[in-house]
Backbone bond lengths (Angstrom), bond angles and torsions (degrees), N, CA, C in turn:
res aa  C-N    CA-C-N  psi(-1)  N-CA   C-N-CA  omega(-1)  CA-C   N-CA-C  phi
1 M - - - 1.571 - - 1.439 108.00 -
2 S 1.295 114.99 138.12 1.464 120.96 -179.92 1.656 108.83 -84.38
3 S 1.300 113.42 145.52 1.415 119.44 -178.89 1.536 109.77 -91.57
4 E 1.315 116.68 -11.87 1.521 121.02 179.97 1.567 106.85 -79.88
5 P 1.415 115.38 139.73 1.444 118.81 179.09 1.562 104.36 -77.34
6 S 1.425 112.68 152.10 1.427 119.95 175.52 1.484 114.72 -58.57
7 S 1.224 116.49 157.03 1.542 118.70 -175.52 1.522 111.49 -66.02
8 A 1.369 114.96 -35.12 1.496 116.30 178.48 1.527 113.46 -67.77
9 T 1.337 116.75 -39.21 1.491 121.29 175.81 1.521 107.07 -63.01
10 L 1.298 118.60 -50.36 1.527 121.06 -179.85 1.527 111.79 -55.65
11 E 1.321 111.79 -45.37 1.509 116.96 179.05 1.487 112.36 -57.97
12 Q 1.378 117.69 -44.37 1.423 122.28 178.55 1.412 113.35 -61.57
13 R 1.376 114.62 -42.86 1.509 121.86 -177.20 1.567 104.25 -65.00
14 L 1.262 120.75 -51.34 1.471 122.27 -178.83 1.570 113.48 -56.14
15 A 1.318 113.04 -41.85 1.432 119.58 -179.18 1.569 110.64 -66.72
16 S 1.289 113.67 -38.06 1.488 116.71 175.23 1.551 115.02 -63.15
17 L 1.350 109.57 -44.49 1.564 112.65 177.02 1.444 111.69 -62.43
18 E 1.354 115.34 -43.51 1.566 119.68 179.73 1.558 110.82 -57.26
19 A 1.348 113.07 -37.98 1.487 115.45 -171.38 1.549 108.51 -83.93
20 G 1.383 119.79 -17.20 1.336 119.98 173.44 1.518 114.80 80.98
21 H 1.325 117.31 22.17 1.513 119.67 -175.82 1.494 114.81 -63.59
22 E 1.395 116.24 -35.42 1.498 115.52 -177.14 1.502 115.61 -102.20
23 M 1.386 114.50 27.53 1.421 120.60 -179.66 1.591 109.54 -84.05
24 G 1.293 114.59 133.29 1.483 116.39 179.25 1.551 105.74 -112.81
25 D 1.237 116.43 -175.13 1.368 125.92 173.22 1.532 113.99 -60.53
26 D 1.360 116.31 137.21 1.437 112.93 -175.51 1.610 111.33 -70.70
27 F 1.305 116.73 -42.63 1.391 118.61 176.90 1.455 113.57 -132.86
28 D 1.320 123.01 121.61 1.361 119.39 176.20 1.673 108.62 -100.06
29 L 1.261 114.63 -175.18 1.442 120.67 -173.34 1.613 111.71 -54.96
30 R 1.275 109.86 -45.02 1.596 115.88 175.65 1.350 114.88 -57.65
31 S 1.358 119.12 -43.20 1.397 124.55 178.21 1.572 112.98 -63.66
32 W 1.386 116.87 -40.51 1.435 120.97 178.27 1.560 108.89 -65.95
33 V 1.303 118.72 -42.05 1.418 120.21 179.81 1.462 112.91 -62.05
34 W 1.384 115.52 -46.50 1.440 114.42 175.67 1.508 117.39 -60.08
35 M 1.354 110.20 -40.33 1.490 115.81 178.70 1.576 113.96 -58.35
36 I 1.260 108.90 -46.60 1.561 117.60 179.20 1.609 107.95 -64.84
37 V 1.306 116.91 -49.09 1.434 116.68 179.77 1.577 114.93 -59.57
38 L 1.298 111.83 -47.20 1.563 119.51 -175.11 1.509 106.76 -77.95
39 G 1.214 122.64 -26.78 1.490 120.27 -172.37 1.517 112.85 -101.36
40 I 1.288 116.58 -23.09 1.475 118.11 -170.68 1.565 109.09 -122.04
41 V 1.319 117.16 -60.66 1.361 123.63 -172.50 1.548 114.12 -60.68
42 I 1.318 116.20 -55.34 1.498 119.52 -178.97 1.508 111.00 -65.10
43 P 1.328 126.44 -40.98 1.439 125.55 172.85 1.464 110.20 -58.62
44 V 1.297 123.70 -46.09 1.485 124.99 179.55 1.430 110.49 -60.53
45 V 1.343 118.92 -49.33 1.545 122.42 178.01 1.454 108.70 -55.18
46 L 1.341 118.99 -49.03 1.532 119.06 -178.97 1.437 113.29 -65.17
47 L 1.338 118.76 -33.75 1.501 116.47 176.86 1.468 108.93 -73.52
48 G 1.307 122.25 -33.25 1.495 120.62 174.84 1.477 115.28 -64.59
49 I 1.379 110.89 -42.32 1.525 112.19 173.09 1.420 116.64 -61.50
50 G 1.333 115.00 -42.30 1.487 118.61 175.88 1.452 111.29 -61.14
51 W 1.308 120.12 -45.59 1.499 122.04 178.59 1.514 115.95 -66.24
52 W 1.418 115.46 -33.05 1.388 118.94 172.21 1.554 117.57 -62.33
53 Y 1.335 113.15 -42.12 1.449 121.08 -174.77 1.521 112.72 -88.99
54 A 1.370 117.71 -6.19 1.486 121.22 -173.29 1.535 109.15 -79.55
């Protein structure tokens, strides 16, 4: 049995990707919250702790 997809299936998948049918929003609210928490809040807290105990 071949591990390669058939050309018809491959063409359908490529056409679907090019049309963008399965594209969702890049960033939803949950993503923004996590980016802000992990990228701003935690580093600021760690810097504050380090500055306080230095």
